[in-house]
N, C-alpha and C positions, 0 to 999 in steps of 0.2 A: 504494500500500500504506500503510495507516495506521501510525502509530507503534506499536512493540511495547510490551507492558506493561512490559518491562524498561527501556526508555528513559524511560518515564514515572516508574517507580520511582526511577530515578537523579535525575531532576529534583526529585522530591519529597524525596529524601534530602538533596540539596544545599540546598533551601529549609529543611528542618528543621534542618540543621546551622547555617545562617546564623541561624535563629531562636534556637538555643542560644547563639550568640555574643551576640545582642542581649539575651538573658535573663541571661547570666552574666559577660560580659567588658567591658561598657561602662565600668565604673569604671577598670579597668586600661588600657584603650585610651585613655581620657581622660588618665590619668596619663602614659602613654607620649607622648601628644601634648603635654602640658605640658613634659615633659623635652626633647622634640625641638625644640619651638618655642623653648624657652629657649636651647638650644644655637645655633640659627640667629640668634636675636636678639643673642647675644653674638659674632656673626660667626664662630661655630664651625661644625662639620659634624656631620651625622648619617651615620656610616659604616654601610654595609649589606653584610653578607656572607651568601651562600648557596651551597651546593654541590649538585650533582645537579640535580633538578628545582626545587629551591628557588631556583635562579638566576633563575627567571622572576619571583619576587616582588621580587627586587632590581631587576630591569630594569623592573618595573611601577612602582616608585616614581619612578625618574628614569633617563634622560630620555625622556619621551613626551608626547603630547597630554595636557593637564590636569595637568602637573607643573611644578615650579619648583625653582630652585637652593637649595642648603642641604644636599642629600643627596649622598653620595659612594659610588657603587656599587663594590664590590670583587668582581669575578667572575674566578675562575681557570679558564681554559678546560679545563685538564687534568682538572678535577673535574666538568665539566658538559657538555663538547662531545662527547657520545658517540653521536651519531645514526648513526654508521657501524655501530654495534651490535657487529660483530666485525671483526677486522683492526686496522689502524692506528687509533688513537684510539677503540678499542672500549670497550664498557661494562665488560668485565672489568677493564681497566686503571683506568677511572674509579672503579669500586667499590673496587678495591684501594687506590688513592691516597687515597681519602676516609678511609681508616683508617690512613694513614701518620702516626704521631705525630711531631711536630716540624715538619710542613709548615705548620701554622697559625702558629707563631712565625715561620717563614721568610717567610711571606706578609706578616705585619704589620711585619716588619723593613724592608720597602720604604718605609714611611711614617713621617712625623714627626707624631705625635698631640699634641694639646694637652689635657692632663688637666683644665684649667680651663674648657674650652669645648666639647669634643667628646663625642659619645655613640656607642656601637656598638650596632647592631641586627643580631642574628643570626637567620636563618630556617632552621629545620631541622624538617621534619615529624616524623621519627623521633626526633631529638634525642639519638642515642646514638653516632653516628659520631665518630671521634677528631678530625677536623679542625675541624668547627664547634664542638665542645666546647672544643677548644684555643684557637680564636679568641676565644671568650668568656672563657676563663681568662686568656689573654694580655692581652686588652683591659682586664680588671679589674686585672691586675698593673701596667698602665701608667696606672692612675688613671681609666679611662673607665667611666661607668655603662653597664651592659649590659641591653638589652631583648631578649627572646627571643620569637619566634613559633614555637610547637611544639605537638605533640599530646601532652598530659600522660599520658593513660591509655595510649596506645600506647607511649610512652616507658617508663612504669612496667613494662610487660609485656615490655620488650625488654632485652637484655643490653648494657651500655655497653662500648665497645671502648677507651676511653681508660684509660691505666694508673691514673689517679686513681680509677676506678670511679664517676665521676660522669656524670650526664646533663645536657643543656643546661638543663632547667628547674631543676636543683639548683644551678647556678652563676650564673644570671642575677639581676640586681637586680629586674627587672620581667618577669613571664611572662604573655604573652597566650596562652591555651589555645585552640588551633584546634578543639578538641572533636571531631575526626574519629575515626572508629571504629578500633579495634585492627585493624591490617592494612591500613587505608586504604580498600581496595576496598569498595563499598557495595551492590552488587547481586548477589544469588544467582540463578542460572539453573537451573531444573529439569534434571537430567541432567548438569550441570557441577559438579564437586566442589569448586571454589574460586570465590570471588566475583570480580567484575570491576568496573571503573569506579571509580577512586580519587576521593576528595573533596578531598585536601589542596591541590591547586593552585587549585581554585575558591575554597576557603575562605581560603587564605593571601593570594590576590590581593584578596579582599573585605576582609580585615583591613588590608592595606596601603593600600587606597584609603580606608577609614574613617579610618585614621591620617593619611593625606595631607590629607583634607578637614578633619580636626580641627586640624592644624597650620596650614593655610591660614587658617582662621577666627581662630585665635589671633594669627597674625602681622598679619592685617588689623585686628583689634580693637586691637592694640598700636600701630597707626599705621605699620606696616611691611609693606604689601602687596608681594608679590614679582611679577616678570614671569612669567606663565604661558605655557608653550608651547601655542599655540592653533591650531586648524585654520583654513586660509584660508576654509573654508566658512562659518565663523562671523564672521570679522573682515576678510575680504578678503586678497588676496595680499600687499599691501604691509605691512599691519599684522602679518600672520602672520610674514613674514620679519623684521620688526623685533623681534618678541617672541623669535624664535629667536636673533637676534644678541644681544639683551639677556641671554638665558639663558647663551649661550656666554661672554659677557664676565664676568658675575657668577660663573659656575662657575669660570672661569679664575682670577679674583681670589681666590676662597675657597680653591681647592685649590693655589695657588701655593706655599704653605709646605710642602706635603707632600713 
């Protein structure tokens, strides 16, 4: 059976969305890369936070093939581990907790940030839930510059749940607009009254990897290339194992102060 027209429309919508990123967001991604590379060159960290499905973008940055130390993923499972859907660890709980004001501060209280070296990157497609907004506000109050990856138009059309009345794009120092459609889902099906197939995950992971590549280039051009986690298919088993160990060692050293 050939691909349905709906599946092709999704692929085209994703490509169009990435094209909008290339047309409108390159300067801010480059600035985010400059700020992030600067933190790593100062032996600081780029902390990353995402809740719900935005957790995927955090884990896409580090650790995985093609990534390198300097990034510190902060993933709170109570906010994102809801694959059970209902029952224990269900989605109802996760969606409730994501709007529990005060949790963002409690999460960040676990770490010792360095305002002279560190950066915070918050990923939230909707950009209105209390916890990611609070993480951004708390990070700024602790002296960290904040980078956001969020969908600005969707966020503008949504009601913020944080008591400050602010959305993520309104509190971050740098905002990378994911340019995804209002409501996220991109494909309308005749006979189905609501659209399907969201774009935010595809787009946020694309932005994360654009940023990762930008930072890698800046570090290398500064004479500070980092060990990259690399598949044994490319470099052989022994070299791959060594690169993993080099990553673990550097990550441990960078995060020891936390």
